[in-house]
FIKOL-603612 format. One line per field, with one value per residue (C-alpha): z negated, y negated, x negated. Coordinates in nm, 4 decimals, always signed. Layout:
REM FIKOL-603612
c3: c(Z, ...)
c2: c(Y, ...)
c1: c(X, ...)
REM end
This chain:
REM FIKOL-603612
c3: c(-0.1596, -0.3220, -0.5102, -0.5711, -0.7886, -0.7624, -0.9758, -1.1232, -1.3386, -1.5262, -1.7874, -1.9852, -2.2738, -2.2787, -2.0386, -2.0537, -1.7775, -1.6832, -1.3524, -1.3892, -1.1204, -1.0879, -0.8454, -0.8912, -0.6988, -0.6261, -0.8144, -1.1346, -1.4630, -1.5982, -1.9524, -2.0382, -2.4095, -2.6317, -2.9112, -2.8704, -2.6638, -2.4902, -2.1428, -2.0845, -1.9866, -1.7790, -1.5904, -1.5136, -1.4046, -1.1550, -1.0183, -0.9944, -0.8019, -1.0857, -1.1561, -0.8442, -1.0009, -1.0473, -0.8942, -0.7252, -0.4714, -0.4715, -0.1821, -0.0821, +0.1462, +0.3356, +0.3393, +0.1012, -0.0708, -0.1448, -0.4518, -0.2349, -0.0910, -0.4371, -0.5678, -0.2855, -0.3747, -0.7529, -1.0098, -1.3532, -1.7016, -2.0053, -2.3806, -2.3886, -2.1340, -2.0199, -1.8946, -1.8031, -2.0603, -1.9840, -1.6953, -1.7081, -1.6604, -1.3145, -1.2218, -1.3575, -1.1243, -0.8338, -0.8135, -0.7330, -0.4963, -0.3370, -0.3280, -0.5945, -0.4968, -0.5247, -0.8599, -0.9916, -0.8875, -1.0422, -1.3686, -1.3623, -1.3323, -1.6393, -1.8362, -1.8629, -1.6061, -1.8765, -1.9675, -1.6329, -1.7473, -2.0733, -2.1505, -2.2592, -2.6168, -2.6503, -2.5803, -2.8122, -2.7593, -2.5973, -2.3630, -2.2568, -2.1836, -1.9676, -1.7740, -1.7253, -1.5840, -1.3428, -1.2398, -1.1661, -0.9388, -0.7319, -0.4548, -0.4395, -0.5571, -0.4752, -0.7980, -1.1308, -1.4117, -1.7726, -2.0319, -2.3874, -2.2943, -2.6364, -2.8630, -2.9751, -2.9945, -3.2719, -3.2475, -3.0954, -2.8205, -2.7629, -2.6939, -2.4632, -2.2629, -2.2384, -2.1013, -1.8480, -1.7323, -1.6996, -1.4755, -1.2426, -1.1238, -0.7683, -0.4813, -0.3466, -0.6745, -0.9013, -1.2603, -1.4964, -1.8612, -2.0903, -2.4556, -2.7922, -2.8950, -2.8340, -2.6941, -2.3366, -2.4170, -2.3542, -2.0186, -1.8862, -1.6073, -1.7186, -2.0331, -1.9789, -2.2911, -2.2575, -2.4931, -2.4371, -2.0614, -2.0048, -1.9537, -2.2628, -2.1693, -1.9583, -2.0772, -1.8065, -1.8498, -1.5406, -1.3768, -1.6062, -1.3068, -1.0814, -0.9782, -0.8287, -0.7200, -0.5903, -0.8764, -0.6785, -0.3202, -0.1429, -0.0848, +0.2735, +0.2523, +0.3777, +0.1707, +0.2961, +0.3304, +0.2495, -0.0659, -0.1459, -0.1465, -0.3593, -0.6145, -0.6221, -0.6964, -0.9693, -1.1170, -1.1353, -1.2671, -1.5622, -1.6191, -1.5667, -1.7048, -1.8030, -1.4355, -1.3718, -1.6849, -1.6434, -1.7240, -1.4921, -1.1868, -1.2707, -1.1270, -0.7878, -0.7996, -0.8552, -0.5605, -0.3297, -0.4615, -0.3852, -0.0320, +0.0221, -0.1225, +0.1043, +0.4045, +0.3090, +0.2692, +0.6036, +0.7790, +0.6107, +0.5182, +0.8386, +0.8136, +0.4449, +0.4959, +0.7815, +0.5699, +0.3021, +0.5315, +0.7370, +0.4300, +0.4198, +0.7745, +1.1263, +1.2522, +1.5557, +1.7046, +1.9231, +2.1941, +2.5376, +2.8851, +3.1847, +3.3150, +2.9772, +2.9739, +3.3206, +3.2027, +2.9119, +3.0101, +2.7613, +2.8787, +2.9398, +2.5630, +2.4965, +2.3903, +2.5249, +2.3742, +2.6111, +2.4992, +2.4371, +2.3040, +2.2026, +2.1373, +1.9965, +1.7765, +1.7045, +1.5896, +1.7684, +1.7758, +1.7748, +1.7979, +1.5180, +1.6321, +1.4592, +1.0939, +1.1810, +1.4235, +1.2597, +1.0757, +0.8745, +0.6712, +0.5125, +0.1422, +0.0905, +0.4261, +0.3060, +0.0048, -0.0755, +0.0273, +0.2365, +0.5908, +0.8078, +0.8616, +1.0816, +1.4254, +1.2884, +1.0004, +1.0314, +0.8556, +0.8507, +0.7699, +0.4502, +0.6644, +0.8253, +0.4817, +0.3759, +0.6972, +0.6722, +0.2967, +0.1613, -0.0752, -0.2405, -0.5206, -0.5364, -0.1857, -0.2907, -0.3005, +0.0782, +0.0981, +0.2351, +0.3911, +0.7487, +1.0296, +1.3705, +1.6431, +2.0181, +1.9635, +1.7355, +1.3670, +1.1629, +0.7968, +0.6222, +0.4439, +0.4065, +0.3891, +0.5191, +0.3230, +0.4469, +0.7738, +0.6610, +0.4519, +0.2433, +0.1123, +0.1040, -0.2243, -0.3689, -0.4014, -0.0241, +0.1331, +0.1581, +0.5164, +0.5921, +0.9133, +1.0274, +1.0002, +1.1472, +1.4470, +1.5052, +1.6879, +2.0163, +2.0311, +1.6973, +1.7852, +1.7719, +1.5411, +1.3425, +1.1695, +1.1892, +1.2929, +1.2929, +1.3457, +1.5224, +1.5695, +1.9109, +2.0383, +1.9636, +2.1086, +2.4301, +2.4858, +2.4130, +2.4943, +2.8024, +2.8975, +2.9704, +3.1612, +2.9794, +3.0568, +2.7207, +2.5813, +2.2379, +2.2343, +2.0034, +2.0154, +1.7706, +1.5489, +1.7105, +1.4405, +1.4040, +1.7023, +1.7045, +2.0777, +2.1541, +1.9352, +2.1163, +2.4589, +2.3602, +2.2198, +2.5430, +2.7481, +2.5321, +2.6458, +2.2848, +2.1905, +1.9021, +1.8952, +1.6405, +1.3328, +1.1223, +1.3595, +1.2939, +0.9218, +0.9740, +1.1956, +0.9553, +0.6618, +0.8581, +0.9657, +0.6080, +0.4850, +0.7533, +0.6430, +0.2774, +0.3534, +0.5387, +0.2490, +0.0013, +0.2065, +0.2270, -0.1502, -0.1901, +0.0264, -0.1478, -0.4865, -0.3644, -0.2335, -0.5659, -0.7512, -0.5329, -0.6346, -1.0017, -0.9397, -0.8292, -1.1696, -1.3381, -1.1260, -1.2109, -1.5790, -1.5358, -1.3420, -1.6091, -1.8642, -1.6175, -1.5174, -1.7012, -1.5444, -1.1989, -1.2682, -1.3877, -1.0925, -0.8643, -1.0760, -1.0638, -0.6843, -0.5713, -0.2929, -0.3212, -0.0359, -0.2238, -0.5512, -0.3604, -0.2329, -0.5841, -0.7286, -0.4237, -0.4391, -0.7990, -0.6980, -0.3927, -0.6264, -0.8382, -0.5503, -0.4132, -0.7571, -0.7632, -0.4180, -0.5221, -0.8341, -0.6237, -0.3856, -0.6795, -0.8232, -0.4775, -0.4164, -0.7477, -0.6567, -0.3160, -0.4799, -0.7385, -0.4604, -0.2693, -0.5775, -0.6537, -0.3028, -0.1056, +0.1500, +0.2490, +0.3086, +0.5011, +0.5131, +0.8307, +0.8461, +1.1022, +0.9330, +0.5856, +0.6978, +0.8625, +0.5494, +0.3090, +0.5360, +0.5411, +0.1621, +0.1387, +0.3665, +0.1759, -0.1577, -0.0601, +0.1139, -0.1997, -0.4089, -0.1539, -0.1509, -0.5303, -0.5685, -0.2953, -0.4741, -0.7985, -0.6359, -0.5257, -0.8841, -0.9750, -1.1361, -1.4274, -1.5104, -1.4924, -1.7437, -1.9817, -1.9935)
c2: c(-18.2068, -17.9363, -17.6401, -17.3539, -17.0498, -16.7679, -16.4593, -16.4690, -16.1658, -16.0848, -15.8215, -15.7084, -15.4743, -15.6523, -15.8753, -16.2298, -16.3946, -16.2653, -16.3689, -16.7248, -16.9648, -17.3411, -17.6252, -17.8938, -18.2224, -18.4395, -18.7673, -18.6088, -18.5025, -18.1676, -18.0546, -17.6839, -17.6350, -17.3340, -17.1495, -16.9792, -16.6606, -16.7608, -16.7498, -17.1125, -17.0365, -16.7339, -16.9519, -17.2109, -16.9374, -16.8060, -17.1523, -17.2369, -16.9192, -16.7845, -16.4874, -16.2838, -15.9791, -16.0760, -16.0236, -16.2979, -16.5706, -16.9216, -17.1521, -17.5051, -17.6358, -17.3261, -17.1535, -16.8771, -16.9581, -16.7142, -16.7404, -16.8737, -17.1471, -17.2484, -17.2717, -17.5081, -17.7360, -17.7279, -17.9191, -17.7576, -17.9022, -17.6763, -17.7233, -17.7367, -17.9422, -17.6445, -17.8786, -17.7014, -17.7521, -17.8552, -18.0786, -18.4375, -18.5456, -18.6776, -18.3429, -18.1623, -18.3649, -18.3739, -17.9947, -18.0110, -18.3099, -18.4538, -18.8153, -19.0307, -19.3462, -19.1682, -19.0155, -19.3503, -19.5338, -19.2630, -19.2771, -19.6576, -19.6192, -19.3953, -19.6123, -19.3519, -19.4736, -19.5296, -19.1595, -19.0268, -19.0005, -18.8251, -18.4543, -18.2886, -18.2326, -18.6099, -18.6889, -18.6987, -18.4640, -18.7368, -18.8368, -18.4781, -18.4321, -18.7449, -18.6116, -18.2784, -18.4660, -18.6518, -18.3190, -18.1832, -18.4818, -18.4635, -18.2487, -18.4560, -18.1784, -18.1807, -17.9945, -18.0902, -17.8348, -17.9118, -17.6324, -17.7696, -18.0747, -18.2426, -17.9374, -18.0064, -18.3881, -18.6259, -18.8366, -19.1416, -18.9459, -18.7367, -19.0502, -19.1840, -18.8606, -18.8355, -19.1919, -19.1145, -18.8018, -18.9962, -19.2489, -18.9673, -18.9039, -19.0312, -18.9755, -18.6787, -18.5034, -18.2585, -18.2757, -17.9869, -17.9894, -17.6870, -17.7940, -17.7285, -18.0933, -18.3970, -18.6519, -18.6088, -18.6072, -18.9785, -18.9630, -18.6403, -18.6368, -18.2868, -18.0898, -17.7156, -17.5045, -17.1470, -16.8757, -16.5646, -16.5550, -16.7255, -17.0869, -17.1607, -17.5182, -17.8145, -18.1746, -18.4434, -18.8036, -18.9805, -19.2629, -19.2377, -19.2749, -19.5179, -19.6884, -19.4058, -19.5844, -19.3929, -19.3975, -19.2863, -19.3113, -19.0020, -18.9506, -19.0324, -18.8571, -18.5032, -18.2755, -18.2987, -17.9601, -18.1095, -18.2712, -17.9406, -17.7558, -18.0211, -18.0237, -17.6423, -17.6333, -17.8973, -17.7042, -17.3821, -17.5553, -17.6915, -17.4239, -17.1075, -17.1763, -16.8117, -16.7220, -16.9360, -16.8496, -16.7536, -16.3868, -16.3739, -16.4980, -16.3319, -15.9824, -16.1273, -16.3626, -16.0632, -15.8854, -16.1842, -16.2249, -15.8610, -15.9027, -16.2135, -16.0420, -15.7414, -15.9697, -16.1609, -15.8430, -15.7186, -16.0485, -16.1629, -15.8394, -15.8130, -16.1735, -16.1445, -15.8073, -15.9501, -16.2499, -16.0085, -15.7790, -16.0686, -16.1520, -15.7968, -15.6640, -15.7892, -15.7701, -15.9899, -15.7338, -15.4394, -15.2012, -15.2488, -15.0942, -15.3228, -15.2177, -15.3025, -15.6376, -15.7208, -15.6356, -15.8786, -16.2170, -16.4025, -16.2394, -16.5789, -16.6294, -16.2922, -16.2884, -15.9872, -15.8299, -15.6430, -15.3339, -15.3793, -15.0934, -15.1042, -14.8024, -14.8189, -14.5779, -14.3604, -14.6684, -14.7696, -15.1278, -15.2161, -15.5446, -15.7289, -15.9291, -16.2510, -16.2242, -16.2564, -15.9613, -15.7222, -15.4057, -15.4330, -15.7176, -15.4811, -15.4069, -15.0832, -15.0905, -15.2654, -15.0929, -15.3608, -15.7234, -15.9363, -15.9882, -16.1832, -16.5553, -16.6343, -16.5057, -16.3415, -16.1634, -15.7965, -15.5024, -15.1664, -14.8189, -14.6451, -14.3841, -14.6582, -14.8016, -14.4600, -14.4275, -14.7712, -14.8086, -14.4553, -14.5559, -14.2926, -14.4571, -14.8368, -14.9790, -15.3406, -15.3929, -15.4046, -15.6973, -16.0011, -15.7845, -15.8563, -15.6064, -15.6226, -15.4800, -15.5374, -15.7981, -15.9970, -16.0656, -16.0009, -16.0391, -15.7643, -15.9068, -15.5911, -15.2134, -14.9989, -14.7057, -14.3712, -14.2573, -13.8991, -13.8035, -13.5559, -13.8262, -14.1223, -14.3054, -14.2478, -14.6264, -14.6463, -14.7175, -14.3885, -14.4805, -14.5764, -14.3743, -14.4519, -14.8239, -14.7932, -14.5901, -14.8116, -15.0354, -14.8471, -14.9577, -14.7898, -14.4474, -14.1877, -14.3883, -14.1709, -14.1891, -14.4965, -14.7943, -15.1684, -15.4113, -15.7358, -16.0472, -16.0476, -16.3718, -16.2329, -15.8847, -16.0371, -16.2013, -15.8985, -15.5987, -15.4195, -15.4549, -15.1359, -15.1076, -14.9303, -14.8424, -14.9722, -15.3046, -15.4544, -15.7689, -16.0183, -16.2757, -16.5666, -16.6010, -16.2952, -16.2302, -16.5957, -16.5607, -16.2580, -16.3015, -16.2575, -15.9462, -15.8004, -15.8671, -15.7131, -15.4066, -15.3727, -15.3843, -15.1189, -14.7593, -14.6390, -14.9116, -15.0233, -15.2850, -15.1328, -14.9103, -15.2008, -15.2477, -14.8842, -14.9556, -15.2638, -15.0740, -14.7810, -15.0116, -15.2109, -14.8943, -14.7691, -15.1014, -15.1068, -14.7626, -14.8598, -15.1822, -14.9886, -14.7461, -15.0355, -15.2118, -14.8937, -14.8596, -15.2272, -15.1827, -14.8636, -15.0298, -15.3387, -15.1389, -14.9540, -15.2858, -15.4223, -15.1275, -15.1915, -15.5640, -15.5249, -15.3730, -15.6643, -15.9119, -15.7369, -15.7754, -16.1419, -16.2083, -16.0311, -16.2835, -16.5636, -16.4333, -16.7031, -16.9711, -16.8213, -16.7845, -17.1421, -17.2692, -17.1259, -17.2784, -17.6172, -17.6156, -17.4521, -17.2043, -16.8578, -16.9381, -17.2379, -17.0460, -16.7744, -17.0369, -17.1757, -16.8352, -16.7380, -17.0653, -16.9842, -16.6559, -16.8206, -17.0782, -16.7923, -16.6191, -16.9530, -17.0339, -16.6904, -16.7541, -17.0980, -16.9483, -16.6811, -16.9488, -17.1467, -16.8369, -16.7377, -17.0902, -17.0853, -16.7453, -16.8702, -17.1771, -16.9631, -16.7317, -17.0332, -17.1637, -16.8250, -16.6978, -17.0252, -16.8769, -16.9473, -16.6611, -16.6780, -16.4551, -16.3441, -16.6053, -16.4319, -16.0937, -16.2406, -16.4580, -16.1590, -15.9440, -16.2157, -16.3169, -15.9527, -15.9435, -16.2646, -16.1162, -15.7857, -15.9693, -16.2147, -15.9435, -15.7275, -16.0242, -16.1266, -15.7798, -15.7636, -16.1088, -16.0396, -15.7231, -15.9156, -16.2035, -15.9691, -15.9545, -16.1433, -16.4825, -16.3964, -16.0977, -16.3129, -16.5686, -16.3347, -15.9981)
c1: c(+1.3456, +1.5571, +1.4091, +1.6507, +1.5987, +1.8480, +1.8977, +1.5487, +1.4731, +1.1559, +1.0871, +0.7837, +0.8611, +1.1953, +1.3868, +1.2524, +1.4584, +1.8028, +1.9648, +1.8447, +1.9728, +1.9416, +1.8691, +1.6049, +1.6018, +1.3000, +1.2837, +1.4094, +1.2559, +1.3738, +1.3081, +1.3280, +1.3860, +1.4067, +1.2400, +0.9053, +0.9392, +1.2616, +1.1014, +0.9993, +0.6370, +0.7381, +0.9851, +0.7150, +0.4729, +0.7274, +0.8122, +0.4409, +0.3537, +0.1388, +0.3663, +0.4459, +0.6073, +0.9727, +1.3153, +1.5125, +1.4379, +1.2965, +1.3757, +1.2857, +1.5527, +1.6591, +1.3181, +1.2189, +0.8889, +0.6089, +0.3893, +0.1056, +0.3310, +0.4451, +0.0886, -0.0058, +0.2838, +0.2431, +0.0409, +0.0150, -0.0472, -0.0826, -0.0645, -0.4442, -0.6344, -0.8477, -1.1187, -1.4410, -1.7147, -2.0753, -1.9659, -1.8407, -1.4807, -1.5668, -1.7222, -1.4151, -1.1970, -1.4416, -1.4536, -1.0797, -1.0851, -1.4001, -1.2782, -1.4431, -1.2518, -0.9184, -1.0176, -1.1418, -0.8230, -0.6062, -0.8010, -0.7741, -0.3951, -0.3919, -0.6360, -0.9109, -1.1642, -1.4264, -1.4066, -1.5325, -1.8944, -1.8108, -1.7823, -1.4525, -1.5717, -1.6273, -1.2585, -0.9596, -0.6653, -0.4558, -0.7387, -0.7970, -0.4274, -0.4171, -0.7153, -0.5367, -0.2352, -0.4644, -0.6168, -0.2681, -0.1990, -0.5193, -0.3726, -0.0518, +0.1830, +0.5533, +0.6258, +0.4679, +0.4934, +0.3986, +0.3920, +0.4096, +0.1966, +0.2412, +0.2246, -0.1321, -0.1007, -0.0073, +0.3086, +0.1398, -0.0323, +0.2807, +0.4855, +0.2133, +0.1990, +0.5798, +0.5974, +0.3219, +0.5059, +0.8305, +0.6572, +0.5477, +0.9028, +0.8718, +1.1121, +0.9143, +0.8327, +1.0086, +0.8813, +0.9606, +0.8507, +0.8762, +0.8760, +1.0334, +0.9827, +1.2040, +0.9565, +1.0847, +1.4576, +1.5142, +1.3345, +1.4886, +1.7458, +1.8429, +1.7701, +1.8072, +1.8392, +1.7140, +1.8263, +1.6135, +1.6328, +1.9673, +2.0677, +2.2682, +2.3619, +2.2523, +2.2548, +2.2464, +2.1346, +2.2600, +2.0657, +1.7671, +1.5335, +1.7116, +1.3860, +1.1774, +0.8622, +0.5622, +0.3122, +0.0073, -0.1042, -0.2262, -0.5960, -0.6894, -1.0251, -1.0664, -1.2906, -1.6472, -1.8175, -2.1582, -2.0211, -1.8516, -2.1823, -2.3550, -2.0720, -2.0689, -2.4413, -2.4046, -2.1138, -2.3141, -2.6262, -2.4318, -2.1685, -2.3704, -2.7152, -2.7632, -2.7364, -3.0453, -3.2409, -3.6066, -3.5539, -3.2527, -3.4442, -3.7786, -3.7013, -3.6092, -3.9079, -4.1369, -3.9761, -4.0318, -4.3856, -4.4705, -4.3367, -4.5507, -4.8572, -4.7988, -4.7600, -5.0751, -5.2769, -5.1550, -5.2154, -5.5373, -5.7105, -5.9106, -6.0253, -6.1177, -6.2809, -6.4870, -6.5870, -6.7047, -6.9023, -7.0430, -7.2489, -7.3849, -7.3812, -7.4617, -7.1021, -7.1756, -7.4191, -7.3164, -7.4349, -7.2844, -7.3016, -7.3387, -6.9955, -6.8392, -7.0162, -6.8825, -6.5300, -6.5581, -6.4135, -6.6348, -6.9594, -7.1247, -7.1386, -7.3014, -7.6667, -7.8596, -8.1709, -8.4055, -8.5934, -8.9671, -9.1796, -9.5477, -9.7718, -10.1237, -10.3207, -10.0158, -9.8251, -9.5062, -9.3874, -9.0144, -8.8315, -8.6545, -8.3534, -8.2504, -8.1551, -7.7831, -7.8038, -8.0516, -7.9478, -8.2711, -8.1209, -7.8657, -7.9202, -8.1098, -8.2913, -8.6105, -8.7684, -9.0270, -9.0520, -8.8191, -8.6985, -8.9501, -8.8973, -9.1992, -9.3031, -9.6191, -9.4452, -9.3564, -9.1930, -9.3667, -9.2386, -9.3441, -9.5217, -9.7330, -9.8189, -9.9400, -10.1461, -10.3087, -10.3536, -10.3300, -10.0487, -9.8282, -9.6285, -9.6269, -9.6189, -9.5744, -9.9515, -9.9657, -9.7239, -9.9053, -10.1756, -10.2814, -10.2383, -10.4013, -10.1855, -10.1997, -10.4686, -10.2402, -10.2662, -9.9505, -9.8619, -9.6647, -9.3560, -9.1513, -9.1709, -8.8877, -8.7532, -8.8813, -8.7251, -8.7814, -8.4759, -8.6774, -8.9086, -8.6716, -8.6300, -8.2766, -8.2417, -8.2177, -7.8818, -7.6912, -7.6066, -7.9666, -8.0019, -7.6466, -7.7144, -8.0650, -7.9512, -7.6460, -7.8959, -7.9446, -8.3083, -8.3898, -8.2601, -8.5379, -8.7647, -9.0020, -9.3383, -9.5591, -9.3485, -9.3989, -9.1096, -9.2025, -8.9835, -8.8123, -8.9679, -9.3156, -9.2684, -9.1324, -9.4714, -9.6910, -9.4740, -9.3569, -8.9916, -8.8001, -8.4747, -8.1900, -7.8270, -7.7174, -7.8300, -7.8240, -7.6132, -7.4471, -7.1700, -7.2064, -6.8986, -6.7420, -6.4815, -6.3885, -6.1558, -5.9263, -5.8603, -6.2315, -6.2382, -5.9370, -6.0874, -6.4199, -6.2452, -6.0502, -6.3699, -6.5383, -6.4944, -6.4760, -6.2297, -6.4499, -6.7235, -6.9630, -6.9647, -6.8404, -6.5496, -6.4599, -6.4507, -6.2349, -5.9905, -5.9687, -5.9066, -5.6475, -5.4618, -5.4651, -5.3312, -5.0589, -4.9452, -4.9483, -4.7607, -4.4920, -4.4553, -4.4393, -4.1729, -3.9666, -3.9928, -3.8945, -3.5860, -3.4775, -3.5225, -3.3402, -3.0430, -3.0250, -3.0457, -2.7624, -2.5451, -2.6153, -2.5832, -2.2207, -2.1437, -2.3201, -2.1249, -1.7977, -1.8850, -1.9792, -1.6596, -1.4588, -1.5818, -1.5055, -1.1615, -0.9655, -1.1815, -1.1154, -0.7434, -0.7004, -0.9046, -0.6371, -0.3618, -0.5352, -0.5197, -0.8440, -0.7894, -0.9401, -1.1761, -1.3119, -1.3441, -1.5273, -1.7716, -1.8237, -1.9104, -2.1144, -2.3082, -2.4026, -2.5626, -2.7167, -2.8688, -3.0024, -3.1799, -3.3073, -3.4480, -3.6129, -3.7574, -3.8855, -4.0464, -4.2178, -4.3515, -4.4934, -4.6641, -4.7895, -4.9217, -5.1095, -5.2539, -5.3725, -5.5283, -5.7124, -5.8312, -5.9639, -6.1476, -6.3044, -6.3815, -6.3858, -6.1489, -5.7892, -5.5450, -5.2180, -4.9151, -4.7390, -4.4627, -4.2395, -4.2694, -4.2104, -3.9188, -3.7479, -3.7824, -3.6667, -3.3770, -3.2625, -3.2780, -3.0733, -2.8058, -2.7876, -2.7806, -2.5065, -2.3031, -2.3105, -2.1957, -1.9323, -1.7758, -1.7759, -1.6179, -1.3627, -1.2545, -1.2160, -1.0255, -0.7462, -0.6216, -0.3039, -0.3542, -0.1283, -0.3494, -0.6605, -0.5330, -0.3489, -0.5345)
REM end
């Protein structure tokens, strides 16, 4: 292989290279010598594709090479090893080439295999420089460039490194060393002396490398995408710990947590609300027309109550349904006493207590008294609050009449009333036919499908007054959830805008790392994945933290309320997936914009 440079010019505040032309042959070691500032490093940067802004041409064979082509063909070694801290030597090399066997064999060849598990700061200068040479060889470069590789080493290590470099001159490689020292002079095929941009003289040592054996075998293993991802995550976990610090991931964790809480409220509110009111109200009971009952596909499971009315001595008898279905069990309906448990126990109105016992203030004295009605003996266990609003005790339920009249059979109650258990009144009372019947469905709200079908069969669309409350609360919550989600998205979009500025700042401080990654053989696409995987790891960590907090919250809720809540998985997944896409897209655009910068600006600015 022949590398030709022709009329290379480069100037900064002054001309650094002036019409430089030369040919380099594979299998030879070239040493560029000169004082500091004479253009040695600039020359290597141009040959290695790091510096793109220059005049002149570079060809390999008869083809003109671009900077990108040259970078793909070049391995680079600097004065300092530039190994990445916080990751092991193996991880430093593995990020470049995902072939552990190849890396191990190469390190064995250079006598540094036992260093693979160590960190850069644990190595001597000579050891670090040997590792940097191995790194330069990982992608099997055709051109190997070394910029002052022994400048920071002692004499012993300098001689070792120069011998290693000399041994790298294989038949398919061009090795070029820029140095102001003499350690490579005996090994060089050509020594080129630069004098401030011009070739002052060339010294040739003929037949120095007559035996050009291949020192290393090429890696036969293609990079594995799965291994790529794992190594990228490991790299970011060790190199960018601030990115995954608690306070860095907390804001996103809070955002995810709020979304899950909103979804849970929306999905579980009705169930939890029903569980709460089931303990207070007869939610299974409702009034239903015969036509509505016939339209209900689960009508066989409906329990119907017939209307029985008794009248005797200006006293009217009404039924009491089972405790689960009766509105009289609601707090604030019974003023004194308790709900009946036996068939011969009854509740009477305050007006009836006044009529029978002449009571005016304390009605509790009539509890346990016997009443004879319809030739049956009953025991008074409870006294209802006054039906007359003008005389009702303020301790009564403020919705007393609304709850009382929600049972169709209690509408129109007034004055002296006695409430008799249903099984008893069926035996002594007279049944009356009605268009609307009182009914109940055991465990009605345990199955949302049954609730939906019953609502569909109802002309009003609602099952009972408690169903109205549930629907109103659910609609209110849906509206609030929508507003909250809109606020979340607006806040998230704003945070993404600010986040791009933060990313630009973070990338600015990582610019040298990104620049040297490209020089060491990582393509921009791969570097993009490394950086992107770091931010992906950040948002995944935030998501995991939010799940842990949410799980603890659900567990505490279960312990306190003995109830399990669930979020809407489809709804939540769709929202969080959208956030992931927006987040990663914002980062991708920001990184892509940054990656367009020239490598030389990244490593020198």
